[in-house]
NUBA-696896 format. One record per residue (C-alpha): x, y, z negated; residue number from 1. Coordinates in nm, 2 decimals. Example, Ala and Ser with C-alpha at 12.3 -4.5 7.8 and 13.67 -1.06 7.14 Angstrom:
2
      px      py      pz  num
    1.23   -0.45   -0.78    1
    1.37   -0.11   -0.71    2
//
This chain:
713
      px      py      pz  num
    0.01    0.01    0.03    1
    0.13    0.32    0.09    2
    0.23    0.56   -0.23    3
    0.11    0.86   -0.09    4
   -0.03    1.16   -0.30    5
   -0.07    1.57   -0.23    6
    0.13    1.76   -0.44    7
   -0.13    1.99   -0.61    8
   -0.35    1.68   -0.64    9
   -0.06    1.52   -0.85   10
    0.04    1.80   -1.08   11
   -0.38    1.80   -1.18   12
   -0.34    1.41   -1.26   13
   -0.05    1.45   -1.44   14
   -0.14    1.73   -1.66   15
   -0.50    1.52   -1.75   16
   -0.28    1.22   -1.81   17
   -0.05    1.41   -2.05   18
   -0.37    1.55   -2.22   19
   -0.53    1.18   -2.27   20
   -0.20    1.01   -2.40   21
   -0.15    1.31   -2.64   22
   -0.53    1.20   -2.79   23
   -0.68    1.57   -2.68   24
   -0.90    1.71   -2.40   25
   -1.16    1.43   -2.26   26
   -1.05    1.18   -2.50   27
   -0.94    0.79   -2.43   28
   -1.11    0.54   -2.20   29
   -1.13    0.17   -2.20   30
   -0.91   -0.05   -1.94   31
   -1.09   -0.40   -1.88   32
   -0.90   -0.72   -1.85   33
   -1.09   -0.91   -1.59   34
   -1.19   -1.18   -1.82   35
   -1.28   -0.96   -2.11   36
   -1.64   -0.72   -2.10   37
   -1.66   -0.41   -2.18   38
   -1.76   -0.26   -2.52   39
   -2.03    0.01   -2.50   40
   -1.94    0.40   -2.53   41
   -1.96    0.53   -2.93   42
   -2.24    0.76   -2.85   43
   -2.42    0.50   -2.62   44
   -2.48    0.84   -2.35   45
   -2.53    0.57   -2.02   46
   -2.61    0.88   -1.83   47
   -2.26    0.81   -1.60   48
   -2.35    0.46   -1.52   49
   -2.73    0.54   -1.40   50
   -2.91    0.81   -1.25   51
   -3.27    0.83   -1.35   52
   -3.30    1.21   -1.24   53
   -3.58    1.31   -0.95   54
   -3.50    1.47   -0.62   55
   -3.53    1.85   -0.78   56
   -3.27    1.79   -1.00   57
   -3.01    1.66   -0.75   58
   -2.78    1.88   -0.50   59
   -2.90    1.83   -0.15   60
   -2.58    1.78    0.07   61
   -2.72    1.72    0.46   62
   -3.04    1.61    0.63   63
   -3.03    1.37    0.91   64
   -3.38    1.27    1.07   65
   -3.63    1.15    0.77   66
   -3.34    1.07    0.53   67
   -3.14    1.34    0.30   68
   -2.80    1.29    0.14   69
   -2.82    1.41   -0.24   70
   -2.52    1.46   -0.49   71
   -2.55    1.36   -0.88   72
   -2.27    1.58   -1.04   73
   -2.32    1.40   -1.41   74
   -2.27    1.06   -1.22   75
   -2.06    1.13   -0.93   76
   -2.31    0.92   -0.73   77
   -2.52    1.03   -0.43   78
   -2.87    0.93   -0.35   79
   -3.03    0.93   -0.04   80
   -3.39    1.06    0.00   81
   -3.67    0.92    0.28   82
   -3.92    1.17    0.30   83
   -4.18    0.88    0.52   84
   -4.18    0.66    0.18   85
   -4.10    0.93   -0.08   86
   -3.80    0.65   -0.17   87
   -3.51    0.77   -0.32   88
   -3.22    0.54   -0.29   89
   -2.99    0.54   -0.55   90
   -2.63    0.44   -0.55   91
   -2.65    0.36   -0.95   92
   -2.96    0.21   -1.12   93
   -3.25    0.38   -1.25   94
   -3.20    0.22   -1.59   95
   -2.95    0.09   -1.78   96
   -2.97   -0.24   -1.89   97
   -2.89   -0.26   -2.24   98
   -2.93   -0.66   -2.28   99
   -2.59   -0.66   -2.12  100
   -2.27   -0.56   -2.07  101
   -2.24   -0.51   -1.73  102
   -2.13   -0.15   -1.65  103
   -2.23   -0.03   -1.33  104
   -2.03    0.19   -1.07  105
   -1.96    0.33   -0.74  106
   -1.60    0.20   -0.71  107
   -1.43   -0.09   -0.92  108
   -1.07   -0.21   -0.85  109
   -0.87   -0.55   -0.94  110
   -0.49   -0.45   -1.00  111
   -0.21   -0.67   -1.14  112
    0.04   -0.47   -1.33  113
    0.32   -0.62   -1.54  114
    0.17   -0.95   -1.44  115
   -0.18   -0.89   -1.61  116
   -0.49   -0.85   -1.38  117
   -0.69   -0.53   -1.48  118
   -1.03   -0.43   -1.37  119
   -1.14   -0.05   -1.38  120
   -1.47    0.10   -1.30  121
   -1.48    0.47   -1.16  122
   -1.77    0.56   -1.42  123
   -1.57    0.46   -1.71  124
   -1.19    0.55   -1.60  125
   -1.28    0.84   -1.41  126
   -1.62    1.02   -1.44  127
   -1.61    0.96   -1.85  128
   -1.27    1.15   -1.84  129
   -1.33    1.47   -1.59  130
   -1.12    1.27   -1.32  131
   -1.37    1.24   -1.01  132
   -1.34    1.53   -0.79  133
   -1.60    1.64   -0.53  134
   -1.51    1.83   -0.20  135
   -1.82    1.91    0.05  136
   -1.79    1.86    0.40  137
   -1.99    1.88    0.73  138
   -2.26    1.64    0.67  139
   -2.14    1.47    0.38  140
   -1.87    1.50    0.07  141
   -1.57    1.32   -0.05  142
   -1.51    1.20   -0.39  143
   -1.14    1.16   -0.49  144
   -1.16    0.91   -0.78  145
   -0.83    0.93   -1.02  146
   -0.76    0.63   -1.22  147
   -0.53    0.63   -1.47  148
   -0.41    0.33   -1.67  149
   -0.21    0.25   -1.96  150
   -0.07   -0.10   -1.87  151
    0.15   -0.25   -2.15  152
    0.30    0.13   -2.24  153
    0.32    0.16   -1.86  154
    0.14    0.45   -1.66  155
   -0.03    0.35   -1.36  156
   -0.19    0.62   -1.13  157
   -0.45    0.52   -0.84  158
   -0.63    0.75   -0.65  159
   -0.90    0.68   -0.40  160
   -1.06    0.90   -0.20  161
   -1.46    0.78   -0.09  162
   -1.61    0.97    0.16  163
   -1.98    1.01    0.24  164
   -2.14    1.07    0.59  165
   -2.51    1.09    0.68  166
   -2.52    1.10    1.08  167
   -2.81    0.96    1.30  168
   -3.01    0.87    1.00  169
   -2.78    0.61    0.85  170
   -2.54    0.67    0.58  171
   -2.16    0.57    0.62  172
   -1.96    0.52    0.32  173
   -1.58    0.43    0.38  174
   -1.20    0.45    0.23  175
   -0.90    0.52    0.38  176
   -0.71    0.26    0.21  177
   -0.38    0.45    0.38  178
   -0.49    0.78    0.20  179
   -0.46    0.56   -0.14  180
   -0.23    0.64   -0.37  181
   -0.01    0.48   -0.63  182
    0.21    0.63   -0.84  183
    0.37    0.40   -1.14  184
    0.68    0.33   -1.34  185
    0.61   -0.05   -1.29  186
    0.51   -0.30   -1.02  187
    0.14   -0.28   -0.90  188
   -0.05   -0.45   -0.69  189
   -0.40   -0.33   -0.56  190
   -0.59   -0.66   -0.52  191
   -0.93   -0.57   -0.47  192
   -1.19   -0.28   -0.42  193
   -1.55   -0.34   -0.48  194
   -1.73   -0.03   -0.30  195
   -2.09    0.04   -0.37  196
   -2.22   -0.26   -0.52  197
   -2.52   -0.11   -0.73  198
   -2.65    0.09   -0.43  199
   -3.04   -0.01   -0.44  200
   -2.99   -0.21   -0.75  201
   -3.28   -0.25   -0.96  202
   -3.34   -0.41   -1.38  203
   -3.69   -0.54   -1.25  204
   -3.80   -0.62   -0.93  205
   -4.13   -0.66   -0.74  206
   -4.32   -0.93   -0.63  207
   -4.25   -0.89   -0.27  208
   -3.91   -0.75   -0.36  209
   -3.60   -0.94   -0.20  210
   -3.24   -0.91   -0.13  211
   -3.08   -1.04    0.20  212
   -2.72   -1.25    0.18  213
   -2.51   -1.36    0.52  214
   -2.51   -1.70    0.36  215
   -2.49   -1.92    0.66  216
   -2.79   -1.84    0.90  217
   -2.92   -1.60    0.65  218
   -3.13   -1.62    0.31  219
   -3.33   -1.36    0.12  220
   -3.34   -1.41   -0.29  221
   -3.67   -1.33   -0.42  222
   -3.56   -1.18   -0.80  223
   -3.92   -1.14   -0.93  224
   -3.93   -1.44   -1.16  225
   -3.61   -1.56   -1.11  226
   -3.41   -1.74   -1.44  227
   -3.07   -1.68   -1.59  228
   -3.02   -2.01   -1.44  229
   -2.94   -1.83   -1.10  230
   -2.54   -1.90   -0.95  231
   -2.46   -1.57   -0.85  232
   -2.34   -1.55   -0.46  233
   -2.02   -1.46   -0.34  234
   -1.96   -1.54    0.03  235
   -1.64   -1.49    0.22  236
   -1.69   -1.28    0.57  237
   -1.59   -1.51    0.81  238
   -1.48   -1.83    0.60  239
   -1.16   -1.95    0.42  240
   -0.85   -1.79    0.49  241
   -0.65   -2.11    0.55  242
   -0.31   -1.92    0.47  243
   -0.41   -1.87    0.11  244
   -0.71   -2.14    0.05  245
   -0.97   -1.89   -0.07  246
   -1.21   -2.11   -0.05  247
   -1.59   -2.00   -0.05  248
   -1.90   -2.09    0.14  249
   -1.88   -1.87    0.49  250
   -2.07   -1.54    0.57  251
   -2.07   -1.54    0.96  252
   -2.19   -1.21    0.95  253
   -2.07   -0.91    0.76  254
   -2.37   -0.76    0.67  255
   -2.65   -0.76    0.37  256
   -2.98   -0.61    0.26  257
   -3.24   -0.51    0.02  258
   -3.60   -0.44   -0.02  259
   -3.79   -0.26   -0.27  260
   -4.16   -0.19   -0.27  261
   -4.25   -0.09    0.07  262
   -3.86    0.06    0.16  263
   -3.55   -0.18    0.30  264
   -3.18   -0.08    0.38  265
   -2.93   -0.30    0.53  266
   -2.57   -0.26    0.49  267
   -2.33   -0.36    0.76  268
   -1.94   -0.43    0.69  269
   -1.84   -0.21    1.01  270
   -1.42   -0.20    0.92  271
   -1.24   -0.46    0.66  272
   -1.47   -0.73    0.75  273
   -1.19   -0.99    0.79  274
   -1.09   -0.93    0.40  275
   -1.47   -0.89    0.29  276
   -1.69   -1.07    0.08  277
   -2.04   -1.04   -0.02  278
   -2.17   -1.08   -0.35  279
   -2.54   -1.12   -0.50  280
   -2.66   -1.16   -0.88  281
   -2.94   -1.09   -1.05  282
   -3.07   -0.90   -1.34  283
   -3.14   -1.21   -1.61  284
   -2.78   -1.30   -1.51  285
   -2.59   -0.99   -1.51  286
   -2.85   -0.67   -1.59  287
   -2.93   -0.59   -1.23  288
   -3.08   -0.73   -0.90  289
   -2.78   -0.64   -0.68  290
   -2.60   -0.73   -0.40  291
   -2.28   -0.53   -0.24  292
   -1.92   -0.64   -0.12  293
   -1.58   -0.65   -0.21  294
   -1.23   -0.61    0.00  295
   -0.90   -0.80   -0.05  296
   -0.65   -0.55   -0.03  297
   -0.38   -0.76   -0.14  298
   -0.41   -1.14   -0.06  299
   -0.31   -1.36   -0.34  300
   -0.30   -1.72   -0.32  301
   -0.21   -2.00   -0.61  302
    0.08   -2.22   -0.57  303
    0.19   -2.50   -0.77  304
    0.43   -2.32   -0.99  305
    0.29   -1.98   -0.94  306
    0.08   -1.71   -0.79  307
    0.19   -1.58   -0.43  308
    0.08   -1.25   -0.35  309
    0.09   -1.09    0.04  310
    0.39   -0.81    0.08  311
    0.18   -0.60    0.29  312
   -0.16   -0.50    0.20  313
   -0.48   -0.38    0.42  314
   -0.44    0.01    0.50  315
   -0.67   -0.01    0.76  316
   -1.04    0.14    0.68  317
   -1.31   -0.01    0.50  318
   -1.67    0.15    0.60  319
   -2.03    0.05    0.52  320
   -2.30    0.13    0.72  321
   -2.62    0.18    0.53  322
   -2.99    0.17    0.77  323
   -3.31    0.23    0.60  324
   -3.64    0.10    0.68  325
   -3.97    0.17    0.57  326
   -4.36    0.04    0.59  327
   -4.38   -0.24    0.82  328
   -4.05   -0.22    0.90  329
   -3.95   -0.31    0.55  330
   -3.85   -0.69    0.70  331
   -3.54   -0.91    0.71  332
   -3.63   -0.91    1.09  333
   -3.63   -0.54    1.10  334
   -3.30   -0.57    0.91  335
   -3.15   -0.80    1.19  336
   -3.26   -0.59    1.43  337
   -3.13   -0.27    1.29  338
   -2.80   -0.48    1.26  339
   -2.78   -0.59    1.60  340
   -2.80   -0.21    1.68  341
   -2.51   -0.10    1.48  342
   -2.32   -0.40    1.61  343
   -2.36   -0.32    2.01  344
   -2.31    0.03    1.90  345
   -1.96   -0.05    1.74  346
   -1.89   -0.29    2.06  347
   -1.87   -0.64    1.85  348
   -2.16   -0.76    2.03  349
   -2.22   -0.72    2.39  350
   -2.52   -0.49    2.49  351
   -2.61   -0.72    2.82  352
   -2.88   -0.93    2.83  353
   -2.88   -1.29    2.93  354
   -3.02   -1.36    3.27  355
   -3.28   -1.55    3.18  356
   -3.32   -1.92    3.34  357
   -3.65   -2.06    3.33  358
   -3.53   -2.38    3.17  359
   -3.33   -2.34    2.80  360
   -3.00   -2.52    2.85  361
   -2.96   -2.83    2.69  362
   -2.57   -2.84    2.50  363
   -2.41   -3.17    2.54  364
   -2.07   -3.20    2.42  365
   -1.95   -3.51    2.57  366
   -1.66   -3.70    2.39  367
   -1.38   -3.80    2.64  368
   -1.09   -3.96    2.47  369
   -1.03   -3.99    2.07  370
   -0.85   -4.23    1.82  371
   -1.06   -4.48    1.60  372
   -1.11   -4.56    1.24  373
   -0.78   -4.73    1.15  374
   -0.59   -4.68    1.49  375
   -0.41   -4.39    1.59  376
   -0.39   -4.48    1.93  377
   -0.56   -4.25    2.19  378
   -0.87   -4.42    2.37  379
   -1.10   -4.35    2.62  380
   -1.46   -4.30    2.56  381
   -1.61   -4.14    2.83  382
   -1.43   -4.14    3.16  383
   -1.50   -3.88    3.46  384
   -1.72   -4.17    3.63  385
   -1.88   -4.24    3.30  386
   -1.98   -3.90    3.25  387
   -2.11   -3.86    3.58  388
   -2.34   -4.12    3.53  389
   -2.47   -4.00    3.19  390
   -2.56   -3.71    3.34  391
   -2.74   -3.91    3.59  392
   -2.95   -4.10    3.31  393
   -3.03   -3.78    3.15  394
   -3.14   -3.58    3.46  395
   -3.36   -3.89    3.50  396
   -3.50   -3.84    3.12  397
   -3.54   -3.48    3.20  398
   -3.29   -3.30    3.10  399
   -3.20   -2.97    3.31  400
   -2.97   -2.68    3.27  401
   -2.68   -2.86    3.11  402
   -2.38   -2.68    2.97  403
   -2.13   -2.97    2.96  404
   -1.87   -2.96    2.69  405
   -1.60   -3.20    2.78  406
   -1.41   -3.25    2.45  407
   -1.11   -3.49    2.44  408
   -1.02   -3.41    2.79  409
   -0.65   -3.32    2.75  410
   -0.36   -3.50    2.60  411
   -0.44   -3.60    2.27  412
   -0.80   -3.65    2.32  413
   -0.97   -3.51    2.02  414
   -0.65   -3.44    1.82  415
   -0.55   -3.24    2.13  416
   -0.15   -3.16    2.14  417
   -0.06   -2.81    2.19  418
   -0.26   -2.66    2.49  419
    0.02   -2.50    2.69  420
    0.09   -2.77    2.88  421
   -0.31   -2.82    2.99  422
   -0.24   -3.22    3.05  423
   -0.54   -3.42    3.08  424
   -0.55   -3.72    2.94  425
   -0.50   -3.96    3.24  426
   -0.70   -4.25    3.08  427
   -1.01   -4.03    3.16  428
   -0.94   -4.08    3.55  429
   -0.77   -3.89    3.81  430
   -0.78   -3.52    3.97  431
   -1.00   -3.68    4.25  432
   -1.25   -3.81    4.01  433
   -1.26   -3.49    3.78  434
   -1.36   -3.28    4.11  435
   -1.64   -3.52    4.18  436
   -1.78   -3.49    3.82  437
   -1.75   -3.09    3.85  438
   -1.90   -3.07    4.25  439
   -2.17   -3.31    4.09  440
   -2.24   -3.11    3.77  441
   -2.29   -2.79    4.01  442
   -2.53   -2.93    4.21  443
   -2.74   -3.01    3.95  444
   -2.72   -2.66    3.84  445
   -2.57   -2.75    3.57  446
   -2.22   -2.55    3.37  447
   -1.92   -2.78    3.24  448
   -1.68   -2.60    3.00  449
   -1.33   -2.74    2.91  450
   -1.30   -2.80    2.49  451
   -0.99   -2.61    2.42  452
   -0.78   -2.57    2.09  453
   -0.60   -2.23    2.16  454
   -0.47   -2.20    1.80  455
   -0.45   -2.53    1.65  456
   -0.20   -2.89    1.78  457
   -0.21   -3.22    1.61  458
    0.03   -3.20    1.33  459
    0.38   -3.16    1.49  460
    0.23   -3.07    1.80  461
    0.42   -2.75    1.80  462
    0.78   -2.68    1.66  463
    0.86   -2.55    1.36  464
    0.97   -2.20    1.49  465
    0.59   -2.19    1.64  466
    0.39   -2.29    1.36  467
    0.19   -2.00    1.14  468
    0.37   -1.98    0.76  469
    0.10   -1.98    0.43  470
    0.12   -1.74    0.19  471
    0.41   -1.95    0.01  472
    0.60   -1.97    0.32  473
    0.50   -2.32    0.40  474
    0.40   -2.45    0.74  475
    0.05   -2.40    0.80  476
   -0.18   -2.68    0.83  477
   -0.55   -2.76    0.78  478
   -0.72   -3.10    0.73  479
   -0.95   -3.29    1.01  480
   -0.98   -3.63    1.12  481
   -0.60   -3.54    1.12  482
   -0.40   -3.29    0.99  483
   -0.35   -3.00    1.22  484
   -0.08   -2.72    1.24  485
   -0.21   -2.38    1.33  486
    0.02   -2.16    1.53  487
    0.21   -1.86    1.52  488
   -0.01   -1.61    1.62  489
    0.30   -1.42    1.77  490
    0.28   -1.65    2.05  491
   -0.10   -1.67    2.14  492
   -0.04   -1.43    2.40  493
    0.21   -1.69    2.57  494
   -0.02   -1.98    2.51  495
   -0.31   -1.82    2.65  496
   -0.14   -1.67    2.95  497
    0.04   -2.04    3.01  498
   -0.33   -2.20    3.00  499
   -0.46   -1.91    3.28  500
   -0.16   -1.98    3.49  501
   -0.23   -2.38    3.49  502
   -0.66   -2.36    3.47  503
   -0.64   -2.16    3.82  504
   -0.62   -2.48    4.02  505
   -0.94   -2.64    3.82  506
   -1.29   -2.55    3.94  507
   -1.49   -2.54    3.57  508
   -1.72   -2.30    3.45  509
   -1.52   -2.19    3.17  510
   -1.33   -2.27    2.79  511
   -1.50   -2.39    2.51  512
   -1.29   -2.27    2.22  513
   -1.31   -2.53    1.98  514
   -1.07   -2.37    1.68  515
   -1.08   -1.98    1.75  516
   -1.39   -1.97    1.59  517
   -1.39   -2.16    1.29  518
   -1.05   -2.05    1.18  519
   -0.95   -1.70    1.09  520
   -0.61   -1.72    0.93  521
   -0.35   -1.46    0.80  522
   -0.02   -1.57    0.94  523
    0.33   -1.50    0.71  524
    0.55   -1.60    0.93  525
    0.60   -1.24    0.98  526
    0.50   -0.88    0.86  527
    0.25   -0.82    1.18  528
   -0.05   -1.09    1.07  529
    0.00   -1.11    0.71  530
   -0.34   -0.90    0.66  531
   -0.63   -1.10    0.80  532
   -0.78   -0.80    0.98  533
   -0.48   -0.78    1.21  534
   -0.49   -1.13    1.28  535
   -0.83   -1.11    1.39  536
   -0.78   -0.82    1.59  537
   -0.52   -1.04    1.74  538
   -0.76   -1.33    1.81  539
   -1.00   -1.12    1.96  540
   -0.80   -0.93    2.19  541
   -0.58   -1.20    2.31  542
   -0.91   -1.46    2.40  543
   -1.06   -1.18    2.62  544
   -0.86   -1.30    2.91  545
   -1.00   -1.63    2.89  546
   -1.34   -1.47    3.04  547
   -1.18   -1.34    3.35  548
   -1.41   -1.49    3.64  549
   -1.52   -1.75    3.37  550
   -1.77   -1.79    3.10  551
   -1.69   -1.82    2.70  552
   -1.81   -2.08    2.46  553
   -1.69   -2.10    2.10  554
   -1.76   -2.29    1.80  555
   -1.97   -2.15    1.48  556
   -2.12   -1.86    1.50  557
   -1.85   -1.59    1.33  558
   -1.95   -1.26    1.47  559
   -1.61   -1.15    1.56  560
   -1.62   -1.43    1.85  561
   -1.94   -1.38    2.00  562
   -1.90   -1.05    2.21  563
   -1.77   -1.22    2.51  564
   -1.92   -1.58    2.47  565
   -2.21   -1.70    2.63  566
   -2.34   -1.98    2.42  567
   -2.20   -2.06    2.06  568
   -2.22   -2.43    1.96  569
   -2.24   -2.52    1.60  570
   -2.39   -2.22    1.46  571
   -2.53   -2.28    1.09  572
   -2.89   -2.31    1.06  573
   -2.90   -2.31    0.71  574
   -2.77   -2.14    0.41  575
   -2.45   -2.31    0.19  576
   -2.64   -2.27   -0.12  577
   -2.94   -2.49   -0.18  578
   -3.27   -2.32   -0.09  579
   -3.61   -2.30   -0.32  580
   -3.90   -2.06   -0.38  581
   -3.66   -1.79   -0.49  582
   -3.38   -1.85   -0.23  583
   -3.52   -1.93    0.11  584
   -3.31   -1.97    0.41  585
   -3.41   -1.74    0.72  586
   -3.26   -1.69    1.08  587
   -3.06   -1.34    1.05  588
   -2.75   -1.46    1.25  589
   -2.99   -1.58    1.51  590
   -3.24   -1.28    1.51  591
   -2.89   -1.05    1.57  592
   -2.80   -1.20    1.85  593
   -3.08   -1.41    2.05  594
   -3.11   -1.24    2.38  595
   -2.73   -1.17    2.39  596
   -2.64   -1.54    2.38  597
   -2.73   -1.91    2.36  598
   -2.66   -2.05    2.05  599
   -2.71   -2.43    1.92  600
   -2.69   -2.61    1.61  601
   -2.56   -2.93    1.50  602
   -2.63   -3.25    1.76  603
   -2.95   -3.31    1.74  604
   -2.91   -3.70    1.80  605
   -2.69   -3.71    1.46  606
   -3.02   -3.64    1.24  607
   -3.23   -3.88    1.12  608
   -3.52   -3.71    1.18  609
   -3.52   -3.56    1.52  610
   -3.87   -3.39    1.55  611
   -3.84   -3.16    1.25  612
   -3.45   -3.09    1.38  613
   -3.62   -3.00    1.71  614
   -3.89   -2.83    1.53  615
   -3.58   -2.58    1.33  616
   -3.45   -2.53    1.68  617
   -3.80   -2.38    1.81  618
   -3.83   -2.19    1.51  619
   -3.49   -2.00    1.50  620
   -3.50   -1.99    1.91  621
   -3.16   -2.22    1.95  622
   -3.09   -2.47    2.24  623
   -3.07   -2.82    2.12  624
   -2.71   -2.96    2.11  625
   -2.63   -3.32    2.16  626
   -2.33   -3.54    2.17  627
   -2.28   -3.82    2.36  628
   -1.99   -4.07    2.49  629
   -2.04   -4.38    2.68  630
   -1.84   -4.65    2.50  631
   -2.02   -4.80    2.22  632
   -1.85   -4.79    1.90  633
   -1.88   -4.77    1.52  634
   -1.76   -4.42    1.46  635
   -1.96   -4.26    1.74  636
   -2.29   -4.51    1.70  637
   -2.54   -4.22    1.70  638
   -2.36   -4.12    2.01  639
   -2.38   -4.41    2.24  640
   -2.54   -4.24    2.53  641
   -2.82   -4.51    2.58  642
   -2.91   -4.56    2.23  643
   -3.09   -4.27    2.14  644
   -3.13   -4.09    2.50  645
   -3.52   -4.15    2.48  646
   -3.57   -3.96    2.11  647
   -3.31   -3.70    2.27  648
   -3.52   -3.65    2.60  649
   -3.82   -3.61    2.40  650
   -3.69   -3.37    2.19  651
   -3.53   -3.14    2.43  652
   -3.86   -3.16    2.65  653
   -4.01   -3.03    2.31  654
   -3.78   -2.74    2.26  655
   -3.73   -2.65    2.60  656
   -4.17   -2.64    2.67  657
   -4.12   -2.39    2.33  658
   -3.85   -2.16    2.48  659
   -3.87   -2.17    2.82  660
   -3.81   -1.82    2.97  661
   -3.75   -1.66    2.58  662
   -3.39   -1.69    2.63  663
   -3.33   -1.29    2.76  664
   -3.59   -1.21    2.47  665
   -3.51   -1.03    2.16  666
   -3.64   -1.19    1.83  667
   -3.85   -0.94    1.66  668
   -4.04   -1.11    1.37  669
   -4.02   -1.40    1.19  670
   -4.21   -1.48    0.88  671
   -4.36   -1.77    0.65  672
   -4.75   -1.78    0.76  673
   -4.80   -2.03    0.46  674
   -4.60   -2.28    0.27  675
   -4.43   -2.50    0.59  676
   -4.55   -2.31    0.82  677
   -4.33   -2.03    1.03  678
   -4.41   -1.74    1.28  679
   -4.16   -1.61    1.50  680
   -4.21   -1.35    1.79  681
   -4.01   -1.19    2.08  682
   -4.01   -0.89    2.23  683
   -4.24   -0.99    2.54  684
   -4.55   -1.06    2.25  685
   -4.46   -1.43    2.29  686
   -4.55   -1.58    1.93  687
   -4.44   -1.92    1.83  688
   -4.62   -2.12    1.51  689
   -4.41   -2.40    1.39  690
   -4.61   -2.64    1.13  691
   -4.36   -2.85    0.90  692
   -4.66   -2.97    0.72  693
   -4.83   -3.30    0.70  694
   -5.15   -3.15    0.77  695
   -5.33   -2.95    1.02  696
   -5.29   -2.59    1.03  697
   -5.56   -2.37    1.24  698
   -5.36   -2.03    1.39  699
   -5.61   -1.81    1.59  700
   -5.93   -2.06    1.65  701
   -5.63   -2.35    1.73  702
   -5.51   -2.61    1.55  703
   -5.14   -2.69    1.50  704
   -5.06   -3.04    1.43  705
   -4.83   -3.17    1.17  706
   -4.46   -3.17    1.24  707
   -4.60   -2.99    1.55  708
   -4.58   -2.59    1.72  709
   -4.82   -2.39    1.96  710
   -4.68   -2.08    2.18  711
   -4.91   -1.82    2.21  712
   -4.84   -1.59    2.48  713
//
C-alpha cells in the first residue's frame, strides 16, 4: 500500500494524536481485536452509530431525478431520499440494538500490526474523536477518516477517503486505495476494508422485506421470523483463489440488494470485485438485518508453519453503485434488471442481444478420451465416427440446434496436457474423419466447440518455470480427477497466440474454455499478478482474441468471463447454502444475463429426476445440457448415449416447447405464485408457469398439471 499523506493533513492528525495520547481533547478510543467484542461507550450515546433524523434535520448535498443526497454531520453518514416513496435510505441504522455488542459503521478495517490483528471502526475510532472531515464537492462529498491506533505502544496512523457521488439517480461510493495513507513506526498490513455494510440495515423487518445475495444462481433472505440459528452468509466473488485457498462459497456476480416496505436498492460492485466478498446477517444473530461487501486489500494464506502475506496490496479503486427501486419495481427481478443495465453500461456484459433461432440449443458435451478408474491410461470413449453416429441418433429422437462441446479432444483427454501444442488425441481418429464430423454437424445446423484449458495442464505438463506460484512460493496446483498445474500468467499471452496460430487450419465454431471460467487465481511467481484483480484483468484481456472469427463458450457463470461468450455451461442453478422458507433460491444471475447469451446447468441425463430438472431449466430460461459418450463404462454409466437417450430427448422436447423463440428476450419478472408454483415473464409478454407440486393448479382458467408447465402468450 502506498504511504501517502498530504502535508497539511499529516500535521493536523499528528496534533490530534498527541492530544489523545496525553489524555486530553477528545479522550480515548477503543481498538478492538478481531476476536473480541466492543464495549459500549460510558455515556451510552449511540448517535454516532445510528441516524434517527428525518430529512429536515439533514444537510442536502445534491439531487438527481427523484433521489437526493443528504449528509448527517453528527454521525458523518449519508442518506438518500426517494421523493416517489418518501423513503429515506440511511447508511447507518435508524435505531441501535442494545441487546448486541455490534457497533455499526460506515467503514471498518482489519489491520495487522506487531503480528496481531485489529479491527477498527470508523464511528468508534474516527467520528467519536473528531477525526472524520467532510469535504463537499459538485454532486457529492468526500469524508476523510483518520484512524489513530496504539498497537502495543506502537503508533499507527491510517487515513481513508470515502467519496460519495450522486449521478443519474444512483449513488456511487468509492475508495481510491492508492490514496489510502499509512504512517507507522512498526510494520503494518491493511488486510481488509468493509464499506457501507449497514446501508439499508434494520433492527426489525416487515413481513415482505428481504435481502438479496449472489449465492450461486441467487437467493433471497426473508428476515421476518428468522431465528438466531441463521448461519451468516459469506460469499467470495468469483470463488476460491487457488493461490491462497480462501475457500468460500462462490458468488458468480458481485451484487447484492435489499427491500424495505415499498422500496428497494441494489448494489453493484463496479471496481474491486475480484478481491471482494459479499456478506449478509440477520438481527437475531448480530443485531441488524444487513448485507454488504468487504475487500481483501492484502491477501493472506495459512501455511504449515506461518501465515503468508502478499508483498503487494490492491491499489486500485473500490466502487459500489447503489440503484434505487420503488413501488411495483421493489422486486428481485427489478434488481436483476437494474444490475444488468449497470454491467452493460460498464462494458462487463455485451449490449448485443442474441440472434434468436426458433429452437433452444441443446448443449451436448461429448466425452472424447479419458482415463478410467484404476488406470492412468487414456482410452477413447467417443471417436469422431462414433460422435457422428451419436448426433444422427439424437437428431432422430428430436434434438436440433445442438451446441456440441467436444471434451477430451486433445492429447491427455480430459486430463489435457499443455494446450499450446494443440495436438489432437490420435485415438479419436484422423484429420479426415474430424473434417467429416465437422461437415456433418454444420449441415445439420449444429455448432461445434473444441473444449480447451488455457490456464491448466495435467500436473507436470508445465515446466517449473512455467507454473504459477501460490502465496507460499510453491507450485500452484488444483485438485480434480488428476492434479493440474496452473499456468504462470505472464505466459498466458504466448499460449493464446500459439493456440490461435495452430487452430487456423481447423474448421469449427469456437472454443469452450473449461478452466478460465473456473479458476481465478493470483500468481506469486512475480509481482505483476500478486493481486487477484490484476490476474482477472489479464485473463479477460488475453482470452478476447479467441473470439476473433469464432464464437466462445465458457464454463460456469462468473461474470467477468461472459462478455464475449455466446453460451455458459455449468452455470449454477441453485445456491450453495441449503434453501428453506426463509432462504429461497431465485434466478438472479440468469435474469441478469438472459437475452445476451445462452446458458445451461448440470447435465440433465445425470439427474435422478429428469422431469423436475427440465422444469427448472424452463423456470430459469436455461438451455438443457447433456453429456454423452459412445463407450459403455462404469465411470460414465449415465453418459452412455443410448441408456438415457429417450428420457433426454423427452426433456429436450419439453424445454424447447416452453422456451422456443425466447432466447433473445429479457426476463422481466419471476415470482412464486403459490407453494411450488412459479411464473417467469419475458419482455415479449410471454409468461411461463411451472408447477412442481403433486396437484393441478388453475392459471387463467387453465389447469397446469402436476410437474408440468403452461406457456401463455
